[in-house]
MMTF fields as JSON, N, C-alpha, C and O atoms, coordinates in Angstrom:
{
  "mmtfVersion": "1.0.0",
  "mmtfProducer": "UNKNOWN",
  "numBonds": 395,
  "numAtoms": 396,
  "numGroups": 99,
  "numChains": 1,
  "numModels": 1,
  "chainsPerModel": [1],
  "groupsPerChain": [99],
  "chainIdList": ["A"],
  "bondAtomList": [4, 2, 8, 6, 12, 10, 16, 14, 20, 18, 24, 22, 28, 26, 32, 30, 36, 34, 40, 38, 44, 42, 48, 46, 52, 50, 56, 54, 60, 58, 64, 62, 68, 66, 72, 70, 76, 74, 80, 78, 84, 82, 88, 86, 92, 90, 96, 94, 100, 98, 104, 102, 108, 106, 112, 110, 116, 114, 120, 118, 124, 122, 128, 126, 132, 130, 136, 134, 140, 138, 144, 142, 148, 146, 152, 150, 156, 154, 160, 158, 164, 162, 168, 166, 172, 170, 176, 174, 180, 178, 184, 182, 188, 186, 192, 190, 196, 194, 200, 198, 204, 202, 208, 206, 212, 210, 216, 214, 220, 218, 224, 222, 228, 226, 232, 230, 236, 234, 240, 238, 244, 242, 248, 246, 252, 250, 256, 254, 260, 258, 264, 262, 268, 266, 272, 270, 276, 274, 280, 278, 284, 282, 288, 286, 292, 290, 296, 294, 300, 298, 304, 302, 308, 306, 312, 310, 316, 314, 320, 318, 324, 322, 328, 326, 332, 330, 336, 334, 340, 338, 344, 342, 348, 346, 352, 350, 356, 354, 360, 358, 364, 362, 368, 366, 372, 370, 376, 374, 380, 378, 384, 382, 388, 386, 392, 390],
  "bondOrderList": [1, 1, 1, 1, 1, 1, 1, 1, 1, 1, 1, 1, 1, 1, 1, 1, 1, 1, 1, 1, 1, 1, 1, 1, 1, 1, 1, 1, 1, 1, 1, 1, 1, 1, 1, 1, 1, 1, 1, 1, 1, 1, 1, 1, 1, 1, 1, 1, 1, 1, 1, 1, 1, 1, 1, 1, 1, 1, 1, 1, 1, 1, 1, 1, 1, 1, 1, 1, 1, 1, 1, 1, 1, 1, 1, 1, 1, 1, 1, 1, 1, 1, 1, 1, 1, 1, 1, 1, 1, 1, 1, 1, 1, 1, 1, 1, 1, 1],
  "groupList": [{"groupName": "MET", "atomNameList": ["N", "CA", "C", "O"], "elementList": ["N", "C", "C", "O"], "formalChargeList": [0, 0, 0, 0], "bondAtomList": [1, 0, 2, 1, 3, 2], "bondOrderList": [1, 1, 2], "singleLetterCode": "M", "chemCompType": "L-PEPTIDE LINKING"}, {"groupName": "ALA", "atomNameList": ["N", "CA", "C", "O"], "elementList": ["N", "C", "C", "O"], "formalChargeList": [0, 0, 0, 0], "bondAtomList": [1, 0, 2, 1, 3, 2], "bondOrderList": [1, 1, 2], "singleLetterCode": "A", "chemCompType": "L-PEPTIDE LINKING"}, {"groupName": "LYS", "atomNameList": ["N", "CA", "C", "O"], "elementList": ["N", "C", "C", "O"], "formalChargeList": [0, 0, 0, 0], "bondAtomList": [1, 0, 2, 1, 3, 2], "bondOrderList": [1, 1, 2], "singleLetterCode": "K", "chemCompType": "L-PEPTIDE LINKING"}, {"groupName": "GLU", "atomNameList": ["N", "CA", "C", "O"], "elementList": ["N", "C", "C", "O"], "formalChargeList": [0, 0, 0, 0], "bondAtomList": [1, 0, 2, 1, 3, 2], "bondOrderList": [1, 1, 2], "singleLetterCode": "E", "chemCompType": "L-PEPTIDE LINKING"}, {"groupName": "THR", "atomNameList": ["N", "CA", "C", "O"], "elementList": ["N", "C", "C", "O"], "formalChargeList": [0, 0, 0, 0], "bondAtomList": [1, 0, 2, 1, 3, 2], "bondOrderList": [1, 1, 2], "singleLetterCode": "T", "chemCompType": "L-PEPTIDE LINKING"}, {"groupName": "CYS", "atomNameList": ["N", "CA", "C", "O"], "elementList": ["N", "C", "C", "O"], "formalChargeList": [0, 0, 0, 0], "bondAtomList": [1, 0, 2, 1, 3, 2], "bondOrderList": [1, 1, 2], "singleLetterCode": "C", "chemCompType": "L-PEPTIDE LINKING"}, {"groupName": "VAL", "atomNameList": ["N", "CA", "C", "O"], "elementList": ["N", "C", "C", "O"], "formalChargeList": [0, 0, 0, 0], "bondAtomList": [1, 0, 2, 1, 3, 2], "bondOrderList": [1, 1, 2], "singleLetterCode": "V", "chemCompType": "L-PEPTIDE LINKING"}, {"groupName": "ASN", "atomNameList": ["N", "CA", "C", "O"], "elementList": ["N", "C", "C", "O"], "formalChargeList": [0, 0, 0, 0], "bondAtomList": [1, 0, 2, 1, 3, 2], "bondOrderList": [1, 1, 2], "singleLetterCode": "N", "chemCompType": "L-PEPTIDE LINKING"}, {"groupName": "ASP", "atomNameList": ["N", "CA", "C", "O"], "elementList": ["N", "C", "C", "O"], "formalChargeList": [0, 0, 0, 0], "bondAtomList": [1, 0, 2, 1, 3, 2], "bondOrderList": [1, 1, 2], "singleLetterCode": "D", "chemCompType": "L-PEPTIDE LINKING"}, {"groupName": "PRO", "atomNameList": ["N", "CA", "C", "O"], "elementList": ["N", "C", "C", "O"], "formalChargeList": [0, 0, 0, 0], "bondAtomList": [1, 0, 2, 1, 3, 2], "bondOrderList": [1, 1, 2], "singleLetterCode": "P", "chemCompType": "L-PEPTIDE LINKING"}, {"groupName": "HIS", "atomNameList": ["N", "CA", "C", "O"], "elementList": ["N", "C", "C", "O"], "formalChargeList": [0, 0, 0, 0], "bondAtomList": [1, 0, 2, 1, 3, 2], "bondOrderList": [1, 1, 2], "singleLetterCode": "H", "chemCompType": "L-PEPTIDE LINKING"}, {"groupName": "ILE", "atomNameList": ["N", "CA", "C", "O"], "elementList": ["N", "C", "C", "O"], "formalChargeList": [0, 0, 0, 0], "bondAtomList": [1, 0, 2, 1, 3, 2], "bondOrderList": [1, 1, 2], "singleLetterCode": "I", "chemCompType": "L-PEPTIDE LINKING"}, {"groupName": "ARG", "atomNameList": ["N", "CA", "C", "O"], "elementList": ["N", "C", "C", "O"], "formalChargeList": [0, 0, 0, 0], "bondAtomList": [1, 0, 2, 1, 3, 2], "bondOrderList": [1, 1, 2], "singleLetterCode": "R", "chemCompType": "L-PEPTIDE LINKING"}, {"groupName": "GLY", "atomNameList": ["N", "CA", "C", "O"], "elementList": ["N", "C", "C", "O"], "formalChargeList": [0, 0, 0, 0], "bondAtomList": [1, 0, 2, 1, 3, 2], "bondOrderList": [1, 1, 2], "singleLetterCode": "G", "chemCompType": "PEPTIDE LINKING"}, {"groupName": "SER", "atomNameList": ["N", "CA", "C", "O"], "elementList": ["N", "C", "C", "O"], "formalChargeList": [0, 0, 0, 0], "bondAtomList": [1, 0, 2, 1, 3, 2], "bondOrderList": [1, 1, 2], "singleLetterCode": "S", "chemCompType": "L-PEPTIDE LINKING"}, {"groupName": "GLN", "atomNameList": ["N", "CA", "C", "O"], "elementList": ["N", "C", "C", "O"], "formalChargeList": [0, 0, 0, 0], "bondAtomList": [1, 0, 2, 1, 3, 2], "bondOrderList": [1, 1, 2], "singleLetterCode": "Q", "chemCompType": "L-PEPTIDE LINKING"}, {"groupName": "LEU", "atomNameList": ["N", "CA", "C", "O"], "elementList": ["N", "C", "C", "O"], "formalChargeList": [0, 0, 0, 0], "bondAtomList": [1, 0, 2, 1, 3, 2], "bondOrderList": [1, 1, 2], "singleLetterCode": "L", "chemCompType": "L-PEPTIDE LINKING"}, {"groupName": "TRP", "atomNameList": ["N", "CA", "C", "O"], "elementList": ["N", "C", "C", "O"], "formalChargeList": [0, 0, 0, 0], "bondAtomList": [1, 0, 2, 1, 3, 2], "bondOrderList": [1, 1, 2], "singleLetterCode": "W", "chemCompType": "L-PEPTIDE LINKING"}, {"groupName": "TYR", "atomNameList": ["N", "CA", "C", "O"], "elementList": ["N", "C", "C", "O"], "formalChargeList": [0, 0, 0, 0], "bondAtomList": [1, 0, 2, 1, 3, 2], "bondOrderList": [1, 1, 2], "singleLetterCode": "Y", "chemCompType": "L-PEPTIDE LINKING"}, {"groupName": "PHE", "atomNameList": ["N", "CA", "C", "O"], "elementList": ["N", "C", "C", "O"], "formalChargeList": [0, 0, 0, 0], "bondAtomList": [1, 0, 2, 1, 3, 2], "bondOrderList": [1, 1, 2], "singleLetterCode": "F", "chemCompType": "L-PEPTIDE LINKING"}],
  "groupTypeList": [0, 1, 2, 3, 4, 5, 2, 6, 5, 7, 7, 6, 6, 8, 9, 8, 4, 0, 3, 3, 10, 10, 11, 6, 9, 12, 8, 6, 4, 8, 3, 1, 13, 11, 9, 3, 14, 15, 4, 0, 12, 16, 5, 1, 8, 5, 10, 3, 3, 1, 10, 4, 17, 18, 4, 1, 12, 6, 12, 10, 4, 3, 18, 8, 9, 8, 1, 12, 15, 19, 12, 7, 2, 14, 18, 16, 3, 0, 6, 13, 3, 18, 15, 14, 1, 19, 14, 1, 19, 6, 2, 18, 2, 13, 14, 15, 15, 12, 14],
  "groupIdList": [1, 2, 3, 4, 5, 6, 7, 8, 9, 10, 11, 12, 13, 14, 15, 16, 17, 18, 19, 20, 21, 22, 23, 24, 25, 26, 27, 28, 29, 30, 31, 32, 33, 34, 35, 36, 37, 38, 39, 40, 41, 42, 43, 44, 45, 46, 47, 48, 49, 50, 51, 52, 53, 54, 55, 56, 57, 58, 59, 60, 61, 62, 63, 64, 65, 66, 67, 68, 69, 70, 71, 72, 73, 74, 75, 76, 77, 78, 79, 80, 81, 82, 83, 84, 85, 86, 87, 88, 89, 90, 91, 92, 93, 94, 95, 96, 97, 98, 99],
  "secStructList": [7, 7, 7, 3, 3, 7, 6, 6, 6, 7, 7, 3, 3, 7, 4, 4, 4, 3, 3, 3, 3, 3, 1, 1, 7, 2, 2, 2, 2, 2, 2, 2, 6, 7, 1, 1, 7, 7, 3, 3, 3, 3, 3, 2, 2, 2, 2, 2, 2, 2, 2, 2, 2, 2, 2, 2, 2, 7, 7, 1, 3, 3, 3, 3, 6, 6, 6, 6, 3, 3, 3, 3, 7, 7, 2, 2, 2, 2, 2, 2, 2, 2, 2, 2, 2, 2, 2, 2, 2, 2, 2, 2, 2, 2, 2, 2, 2, 2, 7],
  "xCoordList": [0.838, 0.0, 0.889, 1.909, 0.509, 1.266, 1.219, 0.242, 2.283, 2.373, 2.435, 2.704, 2.184, 2.23, 3.069, 3.071, 3.773, 4.647, 3.982, 3.496, 3.965, 3.449, 4.341, 5.566, 3.748, 4.499, 5.196, 5.985, 4.914, 5.55, 6.597, 7.75, 6.216, 7.151, 7.888, 8.826, 7.471, 8.074, 7.89, 8.551, 7.0, 6.687, 5.929, 5.076, 6.239, 5.576, 4.464, 4.713, 3.217, 2.048, 1.078, 1.228, 0.094, -0.986, -1.758, -2.119, -2.025, -2.73, -4.109, -4.6, -4.732, -6.048, -5.985, -7.006, -4.801, -4.663, -4.261, -4.198, -3.991, -3.611, -4.851, -5.952, -4.653, -5.755, -5.395, -4.24, -6.389, -6.204, -6.257, -7.252, -5.185, -5.114, -5.195, -4.429, -6.13, -6.237, -5.27, -5.45, -4.253, -3.258, -3.94, -3.616, -4.864, -5.738, -7.141, -7.589, -7.846, -9.192, -10.078, -10.023, -10.879, -11.717, -12.622, -12.801, -13.193, -14.079, -13.322, -13.899, -12.052, -11.252, -10.946, -11.068, -10.551, -10.256, -11.525, -11.476, -12.661, -13.929, -14.231, -14.571, -14.102, -14.39, -13.367, -13.696, -12.138, -11.094, -11.211, -10.496, -12.117, -12.294, -11.254, -11.03, -10.622, -9.626, -10.357, -10.909, -10.368, -11.209, -10.821, -11.692, -9.542, -9.121, -8.218, -7.286, -8.506, -7.686, -6.563, -6.816, -5.328, -4.181, -4.247, -4.468, -4.056, -4.102, -2.81, -2.018, -2.625, -1.458, -1.875, -2.647, -1.384, -1.723, -0.777, 0.442, -1.371, -0.601, -1.056, -2.192, -0.148, -0.564, -1.515, -1.535, -2.285, -3.279, -2.625, -3.186, -1.45, -0.774, -0.38, -0.633, 0.231, 0.627, -0.59, -0.56, -1.656, -2.861, -3.431, -3.783, -3.516, -4.027, -3.093, -3.551, -1.788, -0.818, -0.843, -0.666, -1.057, -1.142, -2.313, -2.183, -3.449, -4.605, -4.372, -4.827, -3.677, -3.317, -2.371, -2.494, -1.435, -0.476, -1.232, -0.931, -2.211, -3.011, -3.719, -3.704, -4.336, -5.081, -4.18, -4.615, -2.935, -2.0, -1.398, -0.938, -1.389, -0.635, -1.428, -0.938, -2.621, -3.383, -4.438, -5.265, -4.394, -5.348, -6.262, -5.8, -7.523, -8.491, -8.681, -9.361, -8.077, -8.144, -6.734, -5.816, -6.592, -5.326, -5.631, -6.642, -4.741, -4.939, -4.492, -3.387, -5.369, -5.073, -4.751, -5.66, -3.471, -3.11, -3.669, -3.926, -3.86, -4.412, -5.867, -6.282, -6.633, -8.042, -8.231, -9.32, -7.167, -7.208, -8.287, -9.036, -8.332, -9.286, -8.829, -7.964, -9.423, -9.143, -9.99, -11.107, -9.449, -10.207, -10.079, -9.078, -11.096, -11.037, -10.085, -10.097, -9.274, -8.388, -9.214, -10.241, -8.752, -9.419, -9.147, -8.228, -9.957, -9.746, -8.41, -7.782, -7.968, -6.66, -5.538, -4.536, -5.69, -4.707, -4.697, -3.639, -5.88, -5.989, -5.303, -4.666, -5.432, -4.75, -3.255, -2.621, -2.695, -1.275, -0.916, 0.134, -1.791, -1.546, -1.461, -0.541, -2.428, -2.439, -1.244, -0.629, -0.909, 0.235, 1.525, 2.369, 1.671, 2.853, 2.917, 3.982, 1.78, 1.736, 2.079, 2.799, 1.571, 1.87, 3.349, 3.962, 3.92, 5.352, 6.196, 7.174, 5.813, 6.538, 6.383, 7.329, 5.201, 4.953, 5.846, 6.463, 5.911, 6.744, 8.215, 8.932, 8.656, 10.043, 10.309, 11.346, 9.38, 9.505, 9.601, 10.482, 8.705, 8.723, 10.033, 10.583, 10.529, 11.793, 12.951, 13.845, 12.944, 14.015, 13.951, 14.988, 12.772, 12.63, 13.237, 13.827, 13.093, 13.614, 15.134, 15.746, 15.74, 17.206, 17.825, 19.013, 17.008, 17.54, 17.742, 18.181],
  "yCoordList": [-1.176, 0.0, 1.249, 1.283, 2.263, 3.505, 4.257, 4.177, 4.979, 5.803, 7.264, 7.575, 8.154, 9.582, 10.25, 9.808, 11.302, 12.001, 13.276, 14.083, 13.453, 14.683, 15.839, 15.718, 16.938, 18.091, 18.876, 19.776, 18.548, 19.258, 18.399, 18.813, 17.209, 16.373, 15.346, 14.703, 15.193, 14.25, 12.786, 11.92, 12.496, 11.104, 10.495, 11.148, 9.256, 8.539, 7.713, 6.861, 7.983, 7.346, 6.874, 7.187, 6.123, 5.67, 6.895, 7.741, 7.021, 8.194, 8.405, 9.533, 7.345, 7.487, 8.252, 8.743, 8.357, 9.075, 10.53, 11.286, 10.934, 12.316, 13.201, 12.754, 14.466, 15.416, 16.693, 17.119, 17.294, 18.547, 19.695, 19.865, 20.476, 21.601, 22.912, 23.142, 23.77, 25.117, 26.006, 26.216, 26.526, 27.357, 28.582, 28.984, 29.158, 30.196, 29.608, 29.153, 29.61, 29.014, 29.577, 30.761, 28.707, 29.072, 30.273, 31.134, 30.353, 31.478, 32.81, 33.83, 32.813, 34.036, 34.411, 35.579, 33.44, 33.762, 34.199, 35.092, 33.577, 33.989, 35.452, 36.233, 35.815, 37.194, 38.185, 39.348, 37.735, 38.606, 38.732, 39.521, 37.951, 38.008, 37.222, 37.476, 36.276, 35.426, 34.184, 33.43, 33.96, 32.898, 31.481, 30.617, 31.221, 29.86, 29.893, 30.692, 29.021, 28.901, 27.915, 26.804, 28.31, 27.432, 26.267, 26.467, 25.065, 23.879, 23.09, 23.268, 22.216, 21.352, 20.047, 20.069, 18.922, 17.621, 17.33, 17.304, 17.109, 16.842, 15.543, 15.106, 14.926, 13.77, 14.279, 15.47, 13.38, 13.762, 14.462, 15.418, 14.001, 14.615, 16.064, 16.952, 16.305, 17.668, 18.56, 19.74, 18.008, 18.795, 19.269, 20.439, 18.372, 18.74, 19.75, 20.723, 19.515, 20.413, 21.805, 22.807, 21.875, 23.174, 23.984, 25.189, 23.341, 24.062, 24.496, 25.566, 23.688, 24.079, 25.276, 26.213, 25.233, 26.331, 27.617, 28.673, 27.533, 28.71, 29.285, 30.497, 28.425, 28.879, 29.686, 30.68, 29.265, 29.943, 31.209, 32.074, 31.341, 32.435, 33.423, 34.521, 33.079, 33.979, 34.697, 34.065, 35.991, 36.82, 37.551, 38.089, 37.563, 38.222, 39.694, 40.434, 40.103, 41.507, 41.991, 41.2, 43.315, 43.894, 45.181, 45.838, 45.524, 46.721, 47.946, 47.986, 48.951, 50.222, 51.233, 51.719, 51.552, 52.442, 53.86, 54.531, 54.323, 55.66, 55.738, 56.706, 54.694, 54.662, 54.059, 54.132, 53.463, 52.805, 51.729, 51.623, 50.942, 49.834, 48.789, 49.044, 47.619, 46.566, 46.791, 47.303, 46.405, 46.469, 45.129, 44.429, 44.777, 43.556, 43.785, 44.845, 42.802, 42.884, 42.685, 42.007, 43.284, 43.074, 41.641, 40.981, 41.179, 39.823, 39.697, 38.639, 40.754, 40.692, 40.623, 39.943, 41.316, 41.195, 39.762, 39.216, 39.162, 37.792, 36.806, 35.854, 37.035, 36.177, 36.186, 35.132, 37.368, 37.479, 36.786, 36.152, 36.903, 36.244, 34.726, 34.086, 34.16, 32.699, 32.239, 31.22, 32.973, 32.589, 32.64, 31.751, 33.664, 33.799, 32.685, 32.118, 32.378, 31.314, 29.966, 29.169, 29.705, 28.436, 28.338, 27.284, 29.429, 29.434, 29.163, 28.418, 29.77, 29.539, 28.088, 27.494, 27.518, 26.128, 25.188, 24.276, 25.413, 24.572, 24.69, 23.69, 25.907, 26.121, 25.4, 24.757, 25.507, 24.83, 23.315, 22.675, 22.741, 21.293, 20.868, 19.817, 21.683, 21.368, 21.368, 20.526, 22.306, 22.356, 21.154, 20.714, 20.62, 19.433, 18.213, 17.352, 18.143, 16.996, 16.977, 15.908, 18.146, 18.243, 17.959, 17.648, 18.068, 17.853, 16.397, 16.053],
  "zCoordList": [0.0, 0.0, 0.0, 0.689, -0.764, -0.859, 0.465, 1.209, 0.737, 1.941, 1.519, 0.359, 2.467, 2.203, 3.29, 4.439, 2.926, 3.859, 4.353, 3.56, 5.688, 6.285, 5.852, 5.87, 5.471, 4.969, 6.075, 5.787, 7.341, 8.448, 9.138, 9.262, 9.589, 10.371, 9.51, 9.98, 8.265, 7.313, 7.677, 7.104, 8.624, 8.923, 7.753, 7.152, 7.433, 6.354, 6.988, 7.841, 6.551, 7.171, 6.095, 4.914, 6.529, 5.655, 5.169, 5.988, 3.871, 3.348, 3.97, 4.01, 4.452, 5.076, 6.392, 6.874, 6.974, 8.239, 8.038, 9.007, 6.808, 6.513, 6.52, 6.199, 6.892, 6.967, 6.224, 6.223, 5.596, 4.867, 5.877, 6.581, 5.941, 6.879, 6.111, 5.175, 6.513, 5.941, 6.718, 7.918, 6.049, 6.711, 7.326, 8.443, 6.605, 7.145, 7.108, 6.055, 8.247, 8.251, 7.144, 6.813, 6.596, 5.448, 5.759, 4.897, 6.964, 7.277, 7.23, 6.854, 7.604, 7.562, 6.115, 5.747, 5.285, 3.88, 3.152, 2.306, 3.475, 2.855, 3.173, 2.284, 4.453, 4.867, 4.308, 4.075, 4.093, 3.544, 2.023, 1.404, 1.423, -0.019, -0.787, -1.971, -0.131, -0.789, -1.29, -0.488, -2.61, -3.164, -2.768, -2.661, -2.547, -2.204, -0.99, -0.911, -0.052, 1.135, 0.853, 0.387, 1.131, 0.908, 1.895, 3.09, 1.39, 2.24, 2.132, 1.207, 3.102, 3.131, 3.8, 4.759, 3.316, 3.91, 5.058, 4.893, 6.237, 7.448, 8.074, 7.884, 8.83, 9.62, 10.715, 11.025, 11.282, 12.291, 13.48, 14.016, 13.898, 15.043, 14.749, 15.563, 13.604, 13.24, 13.036, 13.387, 12.474, 12.257, 13.597, 13.75, 14.543, 15.871, 16.543, 17.142, 16.44, 17.062, 16.416, 17.109, 15.11, 14.428, 14.97, 15.183, 15.193, 15.733, 17.175, 17.579, 17.948, 19.318, 19.269, 20.059, 18.34, 18.133, 17.807, 18.364, 16.906, 16.541, 17.757, 17.971, 18.552, 19.725, 20.652, 21.233, 20.792, 21.687, 21.088, 21.833, 19.757, 19.145, 18.306, 18.041, 17.885, 17.015, 17.853, 18.511, 17.817, 18.557, 17.57, 16.563, 17.861, 16.983, 17.341, 16.631, 18.44, 18.835, 19.16, 19.376, 19.186, 19.63, 20.357, 20.109, 21.255, 22.059, 21.283, 20.741, 21.236, 20.581, 21.685, 22.357, 21.876, 22.983, 22.829, 23.829, 21.59, 21.382, 21.844, 22.481, 21.51, 21.905, 23.293, 23.864, 23.834, 25.145, 25.219, 26.19, 24.157, 24.124, 23.117, 22.28, 23.214, 22.253, 21.014, 21.093, 19.876, 18.626, 17.927, 18.081, 17.159, 16.351, 15.19, 14.564, 14.912, 13.755, 12.49, 12.504, 11.4, 10.12, 9.659, 10.144, 8.722, 8.214, 7.492, 7.543, 6.824, 6.177, 7.211, 6.986, 8.341, 9.421, 9.955, 10.267, 10.055, 10.554, 9.607, 10.056, 8.302, 7.328, 7.62, 7.664, 7.819, 8.139, 9.439, 9.539, 10.449, 11.743, 11.575, 12.084, 10.858, 10.662, 9.833, 10.149, 8.782, 7.958, 8.772, 8.663, 9.573, 10.416, 11.466, 11.71, 12.081, 13.089, 12.461, 13.062, 11.259, 10.608, 10.244, 10.412, 9.749, 9.415, 10.659, 10.603, 11.778, 13.032, 13.48, 13.999, 13.284, 13.652, 12.831, 13.382, 11.532, 10.661, 11.068, 11.118, 11.357, 11.778, 13.102, 13.265, 14.036, 15.332, 15.14, 15.715, 14.34, 14.115, 13.453, 13.779, 12.527, 11.867, 12.848, 12.754, 13.792, 14.78, 15.722, 16.218, 15.978, 16.821, 16.128, 16.781, 14.831, 14.078, 14.074, 14.065, 14.08, 14.037, 15.401, 15.498, 16.464, 17.826, 18.133, 19.231]
}
């Protein structure tokens, strides 16, 4: 039976266990007017860990010191947040493999 390689950890697994990961969640790309959400095939472990990583690192609001209050980020700002978080996740996983 053919195997598939996770695009993050490079583990070779059964293709039935691979999951499609939206680098930026589809609802965010839809609201930002981006017609297609970039995806990547990940093993189940990396897929779950990527979402945990997002929860810890992506914020939907930011503090505006001039207005002295929090404001919601625009959807385009959110796209950048998710892309940056995913890039950091891939870099982190790569550094774990080298250790």
